[in-house]
C-alpha positions as CSV (number, residue, x, y, z in Angstrom):
1,M,60.4,66.7,36.2
2,T,57.4,65.2,38.1
3,T,54.3,67.1,38.9
4,K,52.2,66.6,41.9
5,E,49.1,64.7,41.1
6,K,45.7,66.0,42.1
7,G,44.6,64.7,45.5
8,D,48.1,64.0,46.7
9,K,48.5,65.1,50.3
10,P,51.8,66.6,51.6
11,A,53.9,64.5,53.9
12,P,53.1,65.3,57.5
13,K,55.8,67.3,59.3
14,K,57.7,65.7,62.2
15,P,56.9,67.5,65.4
16,V,60.0,69.5,66.7
17,K,60.8,68.6,70.3
18,K,61.5,71.6,72.5
19,P,64.5,71.4,74.7
20,V,63.6,70.8,78.2
21,A,65.2,73.2,80.6
22,K,67.2,71.4,83.2
23,K,66.3,72.5,86.8
24,K,69.0,74.4,88.4
25,A,70.5,72.7,91.3
26,T,69.8,74.8,94.4
27,G,70.0,74.4,98.2
28,S,71.9,72.0,100.1
29,T,70.2,69.0,98.4
30,A,72.0,69.7,95.2
31,R,75.2,67.7,94.9
32,A,78.3,69.1,93.3
33,R,80.7,67.1,91.2
34,N,83.5,68.0,93.7
35,T,84.5,65.2,96.0
36,V,87.3,65.0,98.6
37,K,89.0,62.3,100.4
38,V,88.3,61.9,104.1
39,Q,90.2,59.1,105.7
40,K,90.5,57.4,102.2
41,A,86.7,57.8,101.6
42,E,85.3,59.9,98.8
43,V,82.9,62.5,100.2
44,A,80.7,64.7,98.0
45,L,80.2,68.4,98.8
46,T,77.0,70.2,98.2
47,V,77.0,73.2,95.9
48,L,76.8,75.6,98.9
49,Q,79.7,73.9,100.5
50,V,81.8,74.2,97.4
51,R,81.0,77.9,97.1
52,F,81.8,78.3,100.9
53,V,85.3,76.8,100.3
54,E,85.9,79.1,97.3
55,E,84.7,82.2,99.1
56,Y,86.7,81.2,102.3
57,L,90.0,81.3,100.3
58,V,89.3,84.9,99.3
59,D,89.8,86.5,102.8
60,M,89.8,83.6,105.3
61,N,86.6,85.2,106.9
62,A,84.2,82.2,107.5
63,T,81.1,84.2,108.3
64,Q,81.5,86.5,105.2
65,A,82.4,83.5,103.1
66,A,79.0,81.8,104.2
67,I,77.1,85.0,103.3
68,R,78.8,85.3,99.9
69,A,78.2,81.6,99.2
70,G,74.4,82.0,99.7
71,Y,73.7,81.1,103.2
72,S,71.3,83.3,105.2
73,E,72.9,86.2,106.9
74,K,71.0,85.3,110.1
75,T,72.6,81.9,110.3
76,A,75.9,82.6,108.6
77,Y,78.0,82.7,111.8
78,S,76.8,79.4,113.1
79,I,76.9,77.6,109.7
80,A,80.3,79.0,109.1
81,H,81.5,77.7,112.5
82,E,79.8,74.3,111.8
83,N,81.4,74.1,108.3
84,L,84.8,74.6,109.7
85,R,84.4,71.6,111.9
86,K,83.3,69.3,109.1
87,P,86.2,67.0,108.1
88,E,85.1,67.0,104.4
89,I,85.1,70.8,104.3
90,V,88.4,71.1,106.2
91,A,89.9,68.6,103.7
92,A,88.4,70.6,100.7
93,I,89.9,73.8,102.1
94,A,93.3,72.2,102.5
95,E,93.2,70.8,99.0
96,A,92.0,74.2,97.5
97,R,94.8,76.1,99.3
98,A,97.4,73.6,98.0
99,K,96.2,74.1,94.5
100,Q,96.1,77.9,95.0
101,Q,99.7,77.8,96.2
102,Q,100.8,75.9,93.1
103,R,99.0,78.4,90.8
104,T,100.3,81.6,92.5
105,E,103.7,80.1,93.8
106,I,102.7,81.7,97.1
107,T,103.7,79.3,99.9
108,A,104.1,79.5,103.6
109,D,107.9,79.2,103.2
110,R,107.9,82.1,100.9
111,V,105.9,84.3,103.1
112,L,108.1,83.4,106.2
113,R,111.2,84.1,104.2
114,E,109.9,87.6,103.3
115,A,109.0,88.3,107.0
116,W,112.5,87.1,107.9
117,N,114.1,89.3,105.3
118,Q,112.2,92.4,106.8
119,V,113.2,91.5,110.3
120,T,116.9,91.0,109.6
121,A,117.2,93.9,107.0
122,D,119.7,96.7,107.7
123,A,117.8,100.0,107.4
124,R,121.1,101.7,106.7
125,E,121.0,100.3,103.3
126,L,118.0,102.7,102.7
127,T,119.2,105.9,104.4
128,E,122.0,106.9,106.7
129,L,122.7,109.7,109.0
130,V,126.3,110.6,108.4
131,V,128.4,113.0,110.6
132,V,130.9,114.9,108.6
133,C,133.5,117.6,109.2
134,C,132.7,121.3,109.4
135,R,134.2,124.1,107.2
136,H,136.8,124.8,110.0
137,C,138.0,121.3,110.8
138,Y,140.9,121.2,108.2
139,G,141.2,124.8,107.2
140,E,144.5,126.7,107.7
141,G,144.5,128.0,111.4
142,H,141.0,126.4,111.5
143,M,139.6,129.3,109.4
144,R,136.7,128.7,107.2
145,Q,137.8,126.5,104.2
146,R,136.4,126.7,100.7
147,T,136.2,124.3,97.7
148,Q,138.1,125.5,94.6
149,V,134.8,126.5,92.8
150,E,133.8,128.6,95.8
151,R,137.1,130.4,96.0
152,D,137.1,131.2,92.3
153,Y,133.6,132.6,92.6
154,A,134.4,134.7,95.6
155,Y,137.6,135.9,94.0
156,K,135.7,137.0,90.8
157,L,133.2,138.9,92.9
158,W,136.0,140.6,94.8
159,V,137.7,141.8,91.7
160,D,134.4,142.9,90.0
161,E,133.7,145.1,92.8
162,G,137.0,146.9,92.3
163,E,138.9,145.5,95.3
164,D,142.6,144.8,95.1
165,P,143.4,141.2,94.1
166,E,146.2,141.2,96.4
167,D,144.0,141.8,99.4
168,F,141.7,139.0,98.6
169,P,141.1,137.0,101.9
170,E,142.1,133.3,101.4
171,D,140.8,132.5,104.8
172,G,141.4,128.8,105.5
173,G,142.4,128.0,101.9
174,V,140.9,125.6,99.4
175,G,140.3,121.9,99.3
176,F,137.3,121.5,101.5
177,D,136.0,117.8,101.4
178,P,132.5,117.5,102.8
179,N,133.0,113.7,103.2
180,R,135.9,113.8,105.7
181,E,135.3,112.8,109.3
182,P,135.3,115.6,111.9
183,F,138.6,116.8,113.3
184,S,138.6,115.8,117.0
185,D,140.3,119.2,118.2
186,C,138.3,121.5,115.9
187,P,137.6,124.7,117.9
188,E,134.4,125.4,115.8
189,C,132.5,122.1,116.1
190,G,134.4,120.5,119.0
191,G,135.1,117.4,116.9
192,H,131.3,116.7,116.7
193,G,130.9,117.8,113.0
194,Y,127.5,118.1,111.3
195,P,124.9,115.5,110.5
196,R,124.0,114.9,106.9
197,V,121.1,112.6,105.6
198,V,122.2,110.3,102.8
199,L,119.6,108.5,100.7
200,K,120.7,105.3,99.0
201,D,120.0,104.1,95.5
202,T,117.2,101.7,95.8
203,R,118.3,99.8,92.6
204,K,121.3,98.4,94.5
205,L,119.3,97.1,97.6
206,S,120.0,93.6,99.1
207,P,117.0,91.2,99.2
208,G,116.5,92.0,102.8
209,A,116.5,95.8,102.3
210,A,114.2,95.4,99.2
211,S,111.7,93.6,101.4
212,L,111.8,96.4,103.9
213,Y,111.5,99.1,101.4
214,A,107.9,100.3,101.0
215,G,108.3,103.2,98.6
216,V,109.3,106.9,98.6
217,K,107.1,110.0,99.1
218,Q,107.9,113.6,98.3
219,T,106.7,115.9,101.0
220,K,107.0,119.7,101.6
221,F,110.0,118.8,104.0
222,G,111.8,116.7,101.4
223,I,112.0,113.1,100.5
224,E,110.5,110.5,102.9
225,I,111.6,106.9,102.7
226,M,108.8,104.4,103.7
227,T,109.4,101.1,105.2
228,H,107.3,98.0,106.2
229,S,107.0,97.5,109.9
230,K,109.7,95.3,111.4
231,D,107.5,94.7,114.5
232,A,104.7,93.4,112.4
233,A,107.0,91.0,110.6
234,M,108.5,90.0,113.9
235,E,105.1,89.2,115.4
236,K,104.3,87.0,112.4
237,L,107.4,84.9,113.0
238,F,106.9,84.8,116.8
239,K,103.3,83.4,116.1
240,H,104.6,80.9,113.6
241,L,107.2,79.6,116.0
242,G,104.8,79.5,118.9
243,L,106.9,81.7,121.1
244,Y,103.9,83.7,122.5
245,E,102.2,80.4,123.5
246,R,105.4,79.2,125.2
247,D,105.7,82.5,126.9
248,N,102.1,82.3,128.2
249,Q,102.8,78.8,129.7
250,Q,105.8,80.1,131.6
251,R,104.1,83.3,132.8
252,V,103.1,83.1,136.5
253,D,101.3,85.6,138.6
254,P,103.9,86.7,141.3
255,L,101.4,87.9,143.8
256,A,99.4,84.6,143.6
257,S,102.6,82.6,143.8
258,L,103.7,84.5,146.9
259,L,100.4,84.2,148.7
260,H,100.3,80.4,148.0
261,S,103.8,80.2,149.3
262,I,102.8,81.9,152.5
263,A,99.6,79.9,153.0
264,S,101.4,76.6,152.6
265,G,104.2,77.5,155.0
266,N,106.8,77.3,152.4
267,S,110.2,78.6,153.7
268,N,110.5,80.8,150.5
269,G,107.6,83.0,151.8
270,F,107.8,85.9,154.2
271,K,109.1,85.0,157.6
272,P,107.8,86.6,160.8
273,V,110.0,89.5,162.0
274,A,111.1,89.2,165.7
275,K,111.7,92.8,166.2
276,D,110.0,95.6,164.1
277,P,112.2,98.7,164.3
278,E,109.6,100.9,162.6
279,H,107.0,100.3,165.3
280,G,109.4,99.7,168.2
281,E,107.9,96.3,168.9
282,D,109.9,93.6,170.5
């Protein structure tokens, strides 16, 4: 073991270098690592532009996306409009949407298929209004008919009250089937029967009916079946197919067309009347 000799000086300590904090990239001058191809050329996006693309995918609201990305609220509308006209941002949005669709498996085809299912769905798979026979349709002599359970219960009450079993009124007999169709010549209902609401088992719905089904709600009046709007789904399909645009191109103002026809002397316009019977003019 060695001992430190007198006069020896300790070795100088090496200075510890403090880590230098990197300046945070801010503003439109900072460049993001994200680049997109615009006509086969690599174009870099700024940090704010990258944030704008990310925020735009949230709700497709350009102005709100600009505000959330960090642009000034005073200029957010104009900047958002300008951004959506830049080829590099348009390309970045398209690329981001494609990646988003791959991750979520939400594609335009799938959305359109869901809308088509709602439009073509048969609502009778969810609930039906069924018209069935009345109690008199198939009773003997068209008197009121009972089920066997009802007849036995009525008979027991009759006997318990001390009445003669032989005098029990059988009325229209037993065998009432509430699912039979109305009898056309029934004197009681006139062959119209009685309406009955039938709710279907939602576990057995077709894909179309399942797309239309929006849930069930218990109200004070009973069960309410909720559905998605077929009109809204149809409007989406019309817009996708461009039917509204085609209709607008074909639409003509009939009054303007008529006035133009008259002014141009077209034979399809009004012709002067030789004799006006209403005013007695010759």
